VEXPA-790595 format. One record per residue (C-alpha): residue number from 1; residue in three letters; x, y, z. Coordinates in steps of 0.05 Angstrom, whole numbers. Example, Ala and Ser with C-alpha at 12.3 -4.5 7.8 and 13.67 -1.06 7.14 Angstrom:
% VEXPA-790595
+-----+---------+--------+--------+--------+
| num | residuo |      x |      y |      z |
+-----+---------+--------+--------+--------+
|   1 |     Ala |    246 |    -90 |    156 |
|   2 |     Ser |    273 |    -21 |    143 |
+-----+---------+--------+--------+--------+
END
This chain:
% VEXPA-790595
+-----+---------+--------+--------+--------+
| num | residuo |      x |      y |      z |
+-----+---------+--------+--------+--------+
|   1 |     Met |   -959 |   -677 |   1160 |
|   2 |     Pro |   -921 |   -634 |   1137 |
|   3 |     Val |   -949 |   -560 |   1111 |
|   4 |     Leu |   -952 |   -571 |   1031 |
|   5 |     Thr |   -944 |   -491 |   1013 |
|   6 |     Pro |   -975 |   -467 |    937 |
|   7 |     Pro |   -920 |   -471 |    894 |
|   8 |     Thr |   -899 |   -393 |    854 |
|   9 |     Thr |   -853 |   -412 |    804 |
|  10 |     Pro |   -907 |   -425 |    722 |
|  11 |     Leu |   -863 |   -487 |    718 |
|  12 |     Gly |   -887 |   -509 |    794 |
|  13 |     Arg |   -958 |   -486 |    793 |
|  14 |     Ile |   -964 |   -527 |    714 |
|  15 |     Leu |   -935 |   -589 |    748 |
|  16 |     Ala |   -990 |   -578 |    810 |
|  17 |     Glu |  -1055 |   -561 |    761 |
|  18 |     Gln |  -1037 |   -623 |    717 |
|  19 |     Gly |  -1027 |   -665 |    770 |
|  20 |     Arg |   -950 |   -685 |    760 |
|  21 |     Lys |   -895 |   -696 |    784 |
|  22 |     Gln |   -812 |   -663 |    790 |
|  23 |     Thr |   -792 |   -743 |    777 |
|  24 |     Trp |   -841 |   -747 |    726 |
|  25 |     Leu |   -817 |   -693 |    686 |
|  26 |     Ala |   -745 |   -715 |    687 |
|  27 |     Glu |   -755 |   -777 |    673 |
|  28 |     Gln |   -777 |   -754 |    615 |
|  29 |     Ala |   -762 |   -697 |    586 |
|  30 |     Gly |   -687 |   -725 |    611 |
|  31 |     Leu |   -665 |   -682 |    656 |
|  32 |     Ser |   -633 |   -694 |    718 |
|  33 |     Lys |   -680 |   -694 |    782 |
|  34 |     Ser |   -664 |   -645 |    827 |
|  35 |     Tyr |   -639 |   -603 |    759 |
|  36 |     Ile |   -723 |   -591 |    757 |
|  37 |     Asn |   -723 |   -584 |    836 |
|  38 |     Phe |   -688 |   -523 |    837 |
|  39 |     Val |   -735 |   -499 |    772 |
|  40 |     Val |   -786 |   -513 |    811 |
|  41 |     Ser |   -760 |   -488 |    882 |
|  42 |     Gly |   -736 |   -408 |    833 |
|  43 |     Arg |   -673 |   -436 |    859 |
|  44 |     Arg |   -643 |   -438 |    778 |
|  45 |     Pro |   -672 |   -404 |    713 |
|  46 |     Leu |   -714 |   -458 |    661 |
|  47 |     Ser |   -653 |   -451 |    598 |
|  48 |     Arg |   -689 |   -451 |    530 |
|  49 |     Gly |   -662 |   -512 |    521 |
|  50 |     Ser |   -711 |   -550 |    570 |
|  51 |     Ala |   -765 |   -506 |    569 |
|  52 |     Ala |   -763 |   -531 |    487 |
|  53 |     Leu |   -759 |   -604 |    526 |
|  54 |     Ile |   -812 |   -581 |    576 |
|  55 |     Ala |   -859 |   -546 |    541 |
|  56 |     Pro |   -886 |   -600 |    499 |
|  57 |     Leu |   -885 |   -665 |    552 |
|  58 |     Leu |   -947 |   -613 |    580 |
|  59 |     Gly |   -974 |   -584 |    530 |
|  60 |     Val |   -953 |   -515 |    543 |
|  61 |     Asp |   -923 |   -457 |    493 |
|  62 |     Pro |   -845 |   -458 |    527 |
|  63 |     Ala |   -868 |   -381 |    560 |
|  64 |     Asp |   -914 |   -407 |    597 |
|  65 |     Leu |   -854 |   -435 |    631 |
|  66 |     Gly |   -838 |   -368 |    650 |
|  67 |     Pro |   -782 |   -322 |    642 |
|  68 |     Val |   -720 |   -355 |    597 |
|  69 |     Pro |   -655 |   -319 |    612 |
|  70 |     Arg |   -624 |   -287 |    553 |
|  71 |     Arg |   -552 |   -310 |    521 |
|  72 |     Pro |   -507 |   -252 |    522 |
|  73 |     Arg |   -483 |   -224 |    468 |
|  74 |     Ala |   -424 |   -215 |    434 |
|  75 |     Arg |   -389 |   -146 |    460 |
|  76 |     Ser |   -360 |   -107 |    394 |
|  77 |     Gly |   -310 |   -126 |    357 |
|  78 |     Gln |   -314 |   -196 |    407 |
|  79 |     Thr |   -327 |   -269 |    363 |
|  80 |     Gly |   -322 |   -308 |    427 |
|  81 |     Val |   -270 |   -350 |    403 |
|  82 |     Asp |   -197 |   -343 |    411 |
+-----+---------+--------+--------+--------+
END
């Protein structure tokens, strides 16, 4: 039987504490199972939009899910529109 290591990301810890599976979260949030797995394993950051979807499902504040990357700010004089 494989040895289970404790989750190291905030989302992983919350899922473990609540006895929830990654598959359940993916289905409830309408996100892919691989994306949830990457976030839980720390291989990908959680986006703001995903945090906003996931937090109410788990009954937590989006900030409890860990750091969310900021959007890059446009440099002075750049609008992002060609």
